[in-house]
Backbone as XML, in Angstrom:
<?xml version="1.0"?>
<chain id="A" units="angstrom">
  <residue number="1" name="UNK">
    <atom name="N" x="3.711" y="1.058" z="17.996"/>
    <atom name="CA" x="3.986" y="0.639" z="16.639"/>
    <atom name="C" x="3.797" y="-0.872" z="16.532"/>
  </residue>
  <residue number="2" name="UNK">
    <atom name="N" x="3.151" y="-1.290" z="15.477"/>
    <atom name="CA" x="2.916" y="-2.701" z="15.221"/>
    <atom name="C" x="4.184" y="-3.336" z="14.664"/>
  </residue>
  <residue number="3" name="UNK">
    <atom name="N" x="4.347" y="-4.647" z="14.880"/>
    <atom name="CA" x="5.528" y="-5.329" z="14.357"/>
    <atom name="C" x="5.488" y="-5.434" z="12.835"/>
  </residue>
  <residue number="4" name="UNK">
    <atom name="N" x="6.627" y="-5.710" z="12.231"/>
    <atom name="CA" x="6.752" y="-5.843" z="10.783"/>
    <atom name="C" x="5.896" y="-7.006" z="10.296"/>
  </residue>
  <residue number="5" name="UNK">
    <atom name="N" x="5.164" y="-6.790" z="9.215"/>
    <atom name="CA" x="4.312" y="-7.824" z="8.623"/>
    <atom name="C" x="4.824" y="-8.131" z="7.223"/>
  </residue>
  <residue number="6" name="UNK">
    <atom name="N" x="5.248" y="-9.365" z="6.994"/>
    <atom name="CA" x="5.760" y="-9.759" z="5.687"/>
    <atom name="C" x="4.719" y="-10.567" z="4.932"/>
  </residue>
  <residue number="7" name="UNK">
    <atom name="N" x="4.801" y="-10.530" z="3.615"/>
    <atom name="CA" x="3.909" y="-11.289" z="2.731"/>
    <atom name="C" x="2.440" y="-10.985" z="2.991"/>
  </residue>
  <residue number="8" name="UNK">
    <atom name="N" x="2.138" y="-9.720" z="3.118"/>
    <atom name="CA" x="0.776" y="-9.244" z="3.322"/>
    <atom name="C" x="0.181" y="-8.888" z="1.968"/>
  </residue>
  <residue number="9" name="UNK">
    <atom name="N" x="-1.064" y="-9.258" z="1.738"/>
    <atom name="CA" x="-1.735" y="-8.949" z="0.470"/>
    <atom name="C" x="-2.475" y="-7.631" z="0.618"/>
  </residue>
  <residue number="10" name="UNK">
    <atom name="N" x="-2.236" y="-6.713" z="-0.319"/>
    <atom name="CA" x="-2.870" y="-5.395" z="-0.275"/>
    <atom name="C" x="-4.134" y="-5.419" z="-1.147"/>
  </residue>
  <residue number="11" name="UNK">
    <atom name="N" x="-5.280" y="-4.994" z="-0.606"/>
    <atom name="CA" x="-6.523" y="-5.027" z="-1.377"/>
    <atom name="C" x="-6.732" y="-3.814" z="-2.284"/>
  </residue>
  <residue number="12" name="UNK">
    <atom name="N" x="-5.894" y="-2.799" z="-2.163"/>
    <atom name="CA" x="-6.072" y="-1.573" z="-2.960"/>
    <atom name="C" x="-6.012" y="-1.888" z="-4.451"/>
  </residue>
  <residue number="13" name="UNK">
    <atom name="N" x="-6.831" y="-1.176" z="-5.229"/>
    <atom name="CA" x="-6.864" y="-1.448" z="-6.673"/>
    <atom name="C" x="-6.818" y="-0.177" z="-7.509"/>
  </residue>
  <residue number="14" name="UNK">
    <atom name="N" x="-6.289" y="0.906" z="-6.951"/>
    <atom name="CA" x="-6.272" y="2.177" z="-7.673"/>
    <atom name="C" x="-5.084" y="2.314" z="-8.626"/>
  </residue>
  <residue number="15" name="UNK">
    <atom name="N" x="-4.168" y="1.348" z="-8.630"/>
    <atom name="CA" x="-3.034" y="1.352" z="-9.555"/>
    <atom name="C" x="-2.999" y="0.006" z="-10.279"/>
  </residue>
  <residue number="16" name="UNK">
    <atom name="N" x="-2.609" y="0.018" z="-11.533"/>
    <atom name="CA" x="-2.511" y="-1.222" z="-12.298"/>
    <atom name="C" x="-1.520" y="-2.170" z="-11.623"/>
  </residue>
  <residue number="17" name="UNK">
    <atom name="N" x="-1.949" y="-3.416" z="-11.433"/>
    <atom name="CA" x="-1.094" y="-4.426" z="-10.828"/>
    <atom name="C" x="-1.017" y="-4.381" z="-9.320"/>
  </residue>
  <residue number="18" name="UNK">
    <atom name="N" x="-1.748" y="-3.458" z="-8.682"/>
    <atom name="CA" x="-1.663" y="-3.335" z="-7.227"/>
    <atom name="C" x="-2.591" y="-4.310" z="-6.508"/>
  </residue>
  <residue number="19" name="UNK">
    <atom name="N" x="-3.794" y="-4.519" z="-7.036"/>
    <atom name="CA" x="-4.769" y="-5.365" z="-6.337"/>
    <atom name="C" x="-4.187" y="-6.752" z="-6.093"/>
  </residue>
  <residue number="20" name="UNK">
    <atom name="N" x="-4.230" y="-7.165" z="-4.844"/>
    <atom name="CA" x="-3.737" y="-8.464" z="-4.393"/>
    <atom name="C" x="-2.224" y="-8.618" z="-4.514"/>
  </residue>
  <residue number="21" name="UNK">
    <atom name="N" x="-1.498" y="-7.516" z="-4.653"/>
    <atom name="CA" x="-0.034" y="-7.576" z="-4.656"/>
    <atom name="C" x="0.451" y="-7.891" z="-3.240"/>
  </residue>
  <residue number="22" name="UNK">
    <atom name="N" x="1.585" y="-8.548" z="-3.145"/>
    <atom name="CA" x="2.177" y="-8.877" z="-1.860"/>
    <atom name="C" x="3.108" y="-7.752" z="-1.427"/>
  </residue>
  <residue number="23" name="UNK">
    <atom name="N" x="2.943" y="-7.320" z="-0.183"/>
    <atom name="CA" x="3.760" y="-6.226" z="0.349"/>
    <atom name="C" x="4.340" y="-6.626" z="1.702"/>
  </residue>
  <residue number="24" name="UNK">
    <atom name="N" x="5.342" y="-5.902" z="2.128"/>
    <atom name="CA" x="5.862" y="-6.003" z="3.485"/>
    <atom name="C" x="5.568" y="-4.681" z="4.169"/>
  </residue>
  <residue number="25" name="UNK">
    <atom name="N" x="4.925" y="-4.756" z="5.320"/>
    <atom name="CA" x="4.608" y="-3.557" z="6.090"/>
    <atom name="C" x="5.701" y="-3.398" z="7.137"/>
  </residue>
  <residue number="26" name="UNK">
    <atom name="N" x="6.497" y="-2.330" z="6.992"/>
    <atom name="CA" x="7.606" y="-2.085" z="7.910"/>
    <atom name="C" x="7.167" y="-1.386" z="9.182"/>
  </residue>
  <residue number="27" name="UNK">
    <atom name="N" x="6.201" y="-0.476" z="9.051"/>
    <atom name="CA" x="5.815" y="0.344" z="10.198"/>
    <atom name="C" x="4.376" y="0.789" z="10.024"/>
  </residue>
  <residue number="28" name="UNK">
    <atom name="N" x="3.623" y="0.791" z="11.098"/>
    <atom name="CA" x="2.245" y="1.272" z="11.092"/>
    <atom name="C" x="2.175" y="2.457" z="12.045"/>
  </residue>
  <residue number="29" name="UNK">
    <atom name="N" x="1.670" y="3.581" z="11.527"/>
    <atom name="CA" x="1.498" y="4.770" z="12.356"/>
    <atom name="C" x="0.103" y="5.332" z="12.117"/>
  </residue>
  <residue number="30" name="UNK">
    <atom name="N" x="-0.363" y="6.130" z="13.027"/>
    <atom name="CA" x="-1.648" y="6.787" z="12.860"/>
    <atom name="C" x="-1.451" y="7.996" z="11.959"/>
  </residue>
  <residue number="31" name="UNK">
    <atom name="N" x="-2.234" y="8.092" z="10.887"/>
    <atom name="CA" x="-2.084" y="9.222" z="9.981"/>
    <atom name="C" x="-3.067" y="9.148" z="8.833"/>
  </residue>
  <residue number="32" name="UNK">
    <atom name="N" x="-2.908" y="10.038" z="7.866"/>
    <atom name="CA" x="-3.853" y="10.128" z="6.754"/>
    <atom name="C" x="-3.246" y="9.707" z="5.420"/>
  </residue>
  <residue number="33" name="UNK">
    <atom name="N" x="-2.001" y="9.257" z="5.429"/>
    <atom name="CA" x="-1.310" y="8.866" z="4.202"/>
    <atom name="C" x="-0.697" y="7.494" z="4.420"/>
  </residue>
  <residue number="34" name="UNK">
    <atom name="N" x="-0.697" y="6.664" z="3.361"/>
    <atom name="CA" x="0.110" y="5.458" z="3.459"/>
    <atom name="C" x="1.127" y="5.458" z="2.342"/>
  </residue>
  <residue number="35" name="UNK">
    <atom name="N" x="2.266" y="4.847" z="2.611"/>
    <atom name="CA" x="3.363" y="4.761" z="1.653"/>
    <atom name="C" x="3.795" y="3.300" z="1.610"/>
  </residue>
  <residue number="36" name="UNK">
    <atom name="N" x="3.819" y="2.716" z="0.420"/>
    <atom name="CA" x="4.190" y="1.309" z="0.287"/>
    <atom name="C" x="5.157" y="1.100" z="-0.866"/>
  </residue>
  <residue number="37" name="UNK">
    <atom name="N" x="5.931" y="0.032" z="-0.753"/>
    <atom name="CA" x="6.673" y="-0.544" z="-1.858"/>
    <atom name="C" x="5.914" y="-1.824" z="-2.193"/>
  </residue>
  <residue number="38" name="UNK">
    <atom name="N" x="5.687" y="-2.091" z="-3.471"/>
    <atom name="CA" x="4.990" y="-3.326" z="-3.819"/>
    <atom name="C" x="5.454" y="-3.862" z="-5.156"/>
  </residue>
  <residue number="39" name="UNK">
    <atom name="N" x="5.317" y="-5.169" z="-5.320"/>
    <atom name="CA" x="5.624" y="-5.843" z="-6.579"/>
    <atom name="C" x="4.303" y="-6.059" z="-7.282"/>
  </residue>
  <residue number="40" name="UNK">
    <atom name="N" x="4.084" y="-5.419" z="-8.441"/>
    <atom name="CA" x="2.818" y="-5.554" z="-9.152"/>
    <atom name="C" x="2.512" y="-7.010" z="-9.515"/>
  </residue>
  <residue number="41" name="UNK">
    <atom name="N" x="1.245" y="-7.337" z="-9.544"/>
    <atom name="CA" x="0.823" y="-8.691" z="-9.894"/>
    <atom name="C" x="1.047" y="-9.001" z="-11.365"/>
  </residue>
  <residue number="42" name="UNK">
    <atom name="N" x="1.328" y="-7.980" z="-12.186"/>
    <atom name="CA" x="1.593" y="-8.214" z="-13.608"/>
    <atom name="C" x="3.084" y="-8.439" z="-13.878"/>
  </residue>
  <residue number="43" name="UNK">
    <atom name="N" x="3.847" y="-8.755" z="-12.819"/>
    <atom name="CA" x="5.282" y="-9.051" z="-12.907"/>
    <atom name="C" x="6.130" y="-7.863" z="-13.340"/>
  </residue>
  <residue number="44" name="UNK">
    <atom name="N" x="5.611" y="-6.653" z="-13.163"/>
    <atom name="CA" x="6.403" y="-5.461" z="-13.452"/>
    <atom name="C" x="7.454" y="-5.246" z="-12.374"/>
  </residue>
  <residue number="45" name="UNK">
    <atom name="N" x="8.223" y="-4.178" z="-12.525"/>
    <atom name="CA" x="9.256" y="-3.857" z="-11.542"/>
    <atom name="C" x="8.631" y="-3.370" z="-10.240"/>
  </residue>
  <residue number="46" name="UNK">
    <atom name="N" x="9.342" y="-3.536" z="-9.150"/>
    <atom name="CA" x="8.872" y="-3.095" z="-7.839"/>
    <atom name="C" x="8.636" y="-1.589" z="-7.865"/>
  </residue>
  <residue number="47" name="UNK">
    <atom name="N" x="7.491" y="-1.185" z="-7.352"/>
    <atom name="CA" x="7.131" y="0.225" z="-7.212"/>
    <atom name="C" x="7.538" y="0.645" z="-5.805"/>
  </residue>
  <residue number="48" name="UNK">
    <atom name="N" x="8.341" y="1.671" z="-5.693"/>
    <atom name="CA" x="8.831" y="2.109" z="-4.381"/>
    <atom name="C" x="8.205" y="3.448" z="-3.980"/>
  </residue>
  <residue number="49" name="UNK">
    <atom name="N" x="7.903" y="3.560" z="-2.707"/>
    <atom name="CA" x="7.396" y="4.808" z="-2.116"/>
    <atom name="C" x="6.109" y="5.302" z="-2.761"/>
  </residue>
  <residue number="50" name="UNK">
    <atom name="N" x="5.204" y="4.376" z="-3.106"/>
    <atom name="CA" x="3.893" y="4.771" z="-3.624"/>
    <atom name="C" x="3.123" y="5.403" z="-2.473"/>
  </residue>
  <residue number="51" name="UNK">
    <atom name="N" x="2.614" y="6.610" z="-2.665"/>
    <atom name="CA" x="1.959" y="7.369" z="-1.601"/>
    <atom name="C" x="0.501" y="7.637" z="-1.970"/>
  </residue>
  <residue number="52" name="UNK">
    <atom name="N" x="-0.388" y="7.499" z="-1.005"/>
    <atom name="CA" x="-1.810" y="7.749" z="-1.241"/>
    <atom name="C" x="-2.472" y="8.205" z="0.046"/>
  </residue>
  <residue number="53" name="UNK">
    <atom name="N" x="-3.433" y="9.124" z="-0.073"/>
    <atom name="CA" x="-4.258" y="9.519" z="1.073"/>
    <atom name="C" x="-5.191" y="8.382" z="1.437"/>
  </residue>
  <residue number="54" name="UNK">
    <atom name="N" x="-5.492" y="8.251" z="2.717"/>
    <atom name="CA" x="-6.455" y="7.241" z="3.130"/>
    <atom name="C" x="-7.842" y="7.623" z="2.629"/>
  </residue>
  <residue number="55" name="UNK">
    <atom name="N" x="-8.702" y="6.643" z="2.470"/>
    <atom name="CA" x="-10.043" y="6.853" z="1.905"/>
    <atom name="C" x="-10.829" y="7.925" z="2.648"/>
  </residue>
  <residue number="56" name="UNK">
    <atom name="N" x="-10.760" y="7.943" z="3.985"/>
    <atom name="CA" x="-11.563" y="8.912" z="4.736"/>
    <atom name="C" x="-11.111" y="10.347" z="4.486"/>
  </residue>
  <residue number="57" name="UNK">
    <atom name="N" x="-9.897" y="10.573" z="4.023"/>
    <atom name="CA" x="-9.425" y="11.921" z="3.725"/>
    <atom name="C" x="-9.696" y="12.310" z="2.279"/>
  </residue>
  <residue number="58" name="UNK">
    <atom name="N" x="-10.144" y="11.362" z="1.459"/>
    <atom name="CA" x="-10.438" y="11.637" z="0.062"/>
    <atom name="C" x="-11.898" y="12.026" z="-0.145"/>
  </residue>
  <residue number="59" name="UNK">
    <atom name="N" x="-12.734" y="11.766" z="0.844"/>
    <atom name="CA" x="-14.155" y="12.058" z="0.722"/>
    <atom name="C" x="-14.399" y="13.569" z="0.762"/>
  </residue>
  <residue number="60" name="UNK">
    <atom name="N" x="-15.386" y="14.007" z="0.025"/>
    <atom name="CA" x="-15.745" y="15.433" z="0.018"/>
    <atom name="C" x="-16.387" y="15.803" z="1.349"/>
  </residue>
  <residue number="61" name="UNK">
    <atom name="N" x="-16.155" y="16.996" z="1.795"/>
    <atom name="CA" x="-16.753" y="17.463" z="3.059"/>
    <atom name="C" x="-18.105" y="18.061" z="2.815"/>
  </residue>
</chain>
């Protein structure tokens, strides 16, 4: 497991206010889903437990 990473910028842009939002990564594991809490760049409320499949699992077979 990788150490905790604070003040990390997330490049994802599939949700409004997510692109370039600052996040804290608590734990990194090998898998096909990521779950994050993030503060939107539009100054909205913190989004908790946002879940998304990784890109390689979203591609059509």
